[in-house]
N, C-alpha and C positions, 0 to 999 in steps of 0.2 A: 190602614191607618196615616193615616199625613205624618213624615220624622218629626221627632222631637222639637226637630232647630227652627220647621218651618212653622207657616201659620197654619191654626185650628182650619178644617175644615169642617163645616156642621149642609147638614140636608136640609130641607123645610118642609111637609108636610104638612098644609093646610086648607081645611074647607068653604074657605073665603077669600077674596082677591086681601080684602084690607088686613086679613089677617097677615097675608103671602108679603104684600106689600108694609109691615108692621116692623117684622120679622126682621124681615131681609135687609130692610134701612139699620134698625140695631147695629142688627154683625154685622155690614158695615159701616158704620161708622165705627167696630171695636179693631176692625179690619182681621174679621173671618172671615175666608170666602166659602162661599154658597152654591157650587155646583149644581144642587134641583131644588128648584122651586115653587112647587107646583102642586093640584089639588091630590086626591084619594081618588077620582074619578079617571085623575087624565097618568095617573100615576100608573108603571108598568114594572115587570119584575128589573127588564134588561138596565137599571137605576137601581140595580143592587150592590151591581157589579159598577157603582161611581165611588174609587176610595173617599172615604169621610171616617174622622175620627165620634159622630155622635149622627142621628136623626131628632128634629124635633117634630112632634105629631102633634096637631094642632084640630083637635076636631068636633067643632061647634054648633050643628045643625041635624047631629044622632038621624041619620038620613042612611040608616043601616048600614055602614062598614064595621061591622062587625068580622065577616073573615078578609075583611083586611087587617087588621087590629092580627089573629093571627095571625096574621101572615106576616108581620115585622115585629113581630113575638121568639118565628121561632124560625124568622130565615137572614135576620144580622148576624153578627160578630162584636158592635157593637153597642154602649147604652142609647138606650134610647131615653128621652123628653119628654113628658106629655103633657103640654099647656093645659096653665088654668082657667082656658077660656081667650074669651076676644076681649087683645089686649086697647088699651085708650086711646083715643088718639095723644100724638105726640105735644098739641096745646092742653090735654086736661093735665087739674092740677092732678090730679091717680099715676101721671103717668109716671113722674120719678119714681115714685114708688113702686107701682110695676116696672119699673127697668131694672133698681136696685135686685127685685127680687129676682127677675128672672138672667139677669144674670150671676146671680150666687149662684141662683140654681146651673145652671149652664156652667160655669166653673166650675163647679166639686164633682159632674156625673165628665168632665174634658178632664179636669185634675184624677180619676181613674180612671178613662179611656188612656189616659199620657203613663200611668203608675206599669198599665195593663199591658204588656211586651213579649212576655214571654209564653211558651206555650199554647200557642194564637194558631187556630182553626177556622180557615171558613166556615156556616156552617151551610149545607145545599139547599136551592131554594125548592118547594115542592114536596119533600121528599115525602111517598109514597107512605097514604096513612092505613097503619094495625090495625084488623079489629085488637079490644080487649084481652085480654091474659083470660084462662078461661077458671070461674070460681071451683076451687078441689071440695070432692064429694061435704069432705070431714069437714069444711065448712060454713057451707049450707043448712047445718045439723044447729048451729049455737044462737039461745034469745042475748036478743039486747041486753048489754047493762048497766044500768045508771051512770053511774064511769065507768068508762073503759079499760079496760084490764093489756093494753096496749097505747100504747103511744109515742108515733115516734118523730125526730125536728126534721124536720124540713130548710138544711144551708141553702143558699144563695149569692153572689153573686155579681156582675157583670158575664154576661151571656147565660144568666139561671132560670129570666122570666119563660125562655122555649124548649131548652128543654127539663125542665121540671112540670110542664104543660104534655111532652111529650110519657116519662113517668106519673105523671095519674090519669091520661089517657090510655096506658095499657093495662090499670089496674082495672079488675073488674067489678063489681056493681056486689056486695053486700059480705067486702069483705075488713072482717074486723080491726079494720084494728085505726084511730082518727088520726092524725098530721095538727104538728107544732109550727107554719115554717115564716121566716126568718127570711126576708130576701131584699140588702141592698138598696135602695132605691130610695126618689121620695116623696112623699107621703101628695102631692098633688097622679098619683098615678096606680095607690094603690086600689083604689076601687076597680077601675083601668081592668087591673091584676086580677083581681079579684072576678070579675064578669068574664073577660076572657081563659084562665083556668080553668074556670069551671063550664065556661058552654059546651064542650062536647066531651067533658069527667062523669062518668058513676059519685062522682064526690062534690056537696055541695063546698064550693070557696068562701067565705066570709071574712071581709074582714075584723077586725076581736074588737068589741064593746063590753061594756062591765057589767061583769054580771054571763057573761054567753058561755055557756055550757061545750066543755071539748067533749065526744062525740064520735060513735061509728061510722064511715062516711061521710065524716066533713073534717073541711081542711082552714083551722084559723090561723090569719093570716098575722105576724107578729107586729103591732104600730110603731112605727115612726115616732111618732111622736115624744111617749114614753117608758117606760120599761111595764112591763108586767109581771103575776105571776098568779100562780093556779092555786088554787085553794086543795086543801083535804078532799070540797063534795066539788071534785074537776069541773070547774069554773073559773077563768078570765079575774083577775081582781085588777084592777088598780095601782098602781104605786103612788107616780105623781114626782121619780125621778124618774133623770133623764140620762137613756140608756150612756154609757160611759164608752170609749175610741175616738175615732175619727169619722165613723160609718153608725148606720143607723137602721135597725135594729142590728142589737152583739149579737152576731152569732153563736155566741160562748153563754151568755149570759144564761141565754132562752133557753142552751140546753142546759143548764145550769137548773134553773128554774125546775126541767121537766124529768131532769132528776131528783132532783130533792124531790119530787111527789111521785115518779111511780118506780125507782130506784132503778132493779134489774130488769121495769116489766118495759123499759122505753126503749131506744136507737135512738140514730140518727143519721142520715144519709146530707156529703158535704157535694155540689152541685158543682159548676162552672163559674168562677169567682177567684179575684182578686188575694194576694194580702197577706192573713195567714190564722183570721178567726176561725175560733173552735178550735186551736190546738190546746191550748189548755184541757178545756169541757173533751177534749178526746182522752186524755188523760186519767180524766177521776169515773170519766166511763168505762174506761180498762181496769180499774181500779175496781167497778160496784158490780162485772160479766157484764156490764150496757155493752150492745152493737155499737160500731162505724164502720158505713161503710165509707168512700166512694165515688162520684165520674173518673172514668177512666179519662188521661191525657188527653185521649186522639180523638173524641167526643165533646171536647169543650172549647167552648171560646176562648174562656184565659184557664190555663189549672193548675193556676199558682196554687189555689187555696185548696185542691184537691191534694194539690200533691206534699202539697205543708202537710194536709192530716197523717200522706201513708209516708212522707216520709219519717214520722219519729216515728211511727210503726206504730200506729195505732188503730189503721184503718183493717180492718181483715174481710176485706173485700173492695176489685175496683170494678168497674164493667159499667155500660153501657148505659144510658135513660132504663127504655124496657130489659134490658140483661137486672139491670136494678130491680123493678118490678118483680121482675118472675122472682129473683130472690129472697123477695121479701112473700111474696105467695107460699113460694115451698116451708120458708122459716116459722111464720106464721099456723100451717095444714102441719108440721110437723108440733107446734108445742102444742094442740089442741087432739090431736091421737095420744095421746099419753093420760089424757083429763077424763079420754067418753073410752079408754079403754077398748 
């Protein structure tokens, strides 16, 4: 990452020459350095060695760049801003509005990157893929229920998508748990995030929609635009209210919504990120006998957020993404064994 006293540095990956030119010219006008401005087809992993504050990715042609998105999410340790599609030309009436929107999102992500300077650790490119963990026999005997009996919150910020994907990919099919995932992110990135996380996972990753049910084998992405709650029937309900705090969605509010509905039958795992979102909610989890775990500092792009949970004594376990997955499998098996006799 570039020093806070120097100009911001942004790498551009766009699949049209026009988009590369329009975004590159805008960033140059804003005195932002652009050491990489290329297409995904021409991008090489060596480019990850280029120090940048943020990667801007815009794939408008839909020409099979799914694996490339996986690589970006898993390999980088700085924010990734996903574009909204082809930018209007500079002489277009739509250009000023697009420019304001783009710079607003860019500056928000750059501020997040600047604020997260502690506990950074580079993530290796091309980490070996490990198979999912085995499903314990005791869990294979369970029948699905209309409302899940075990619901866990996943919370993450800077560096989150890649490690959350690693965690989900490690979980076995048939695991009796539902997830609500709160990721500090731009709204335009949510569908891409859902598609990427679910590609190699046994879990169905979906964006939250009004009335969407929580269920085993499902990950619901908390929306960026507004606060949601969970009904008595285990369905997503929109409140029409904005999330509080500087980043959306608010991880602590998501945690409290799940805790109110599921009490001690829920838990939360805090992955890589900045700030202290979720600390106060973790205290309430502790009081109710619900588990809060966190990613270990060594495997985080930014360990500020999980460190804050652990520092205040609310975290009962820390580990790598795969270790967290293993711990969850073991805990669910332990919970089920007494019920089956």
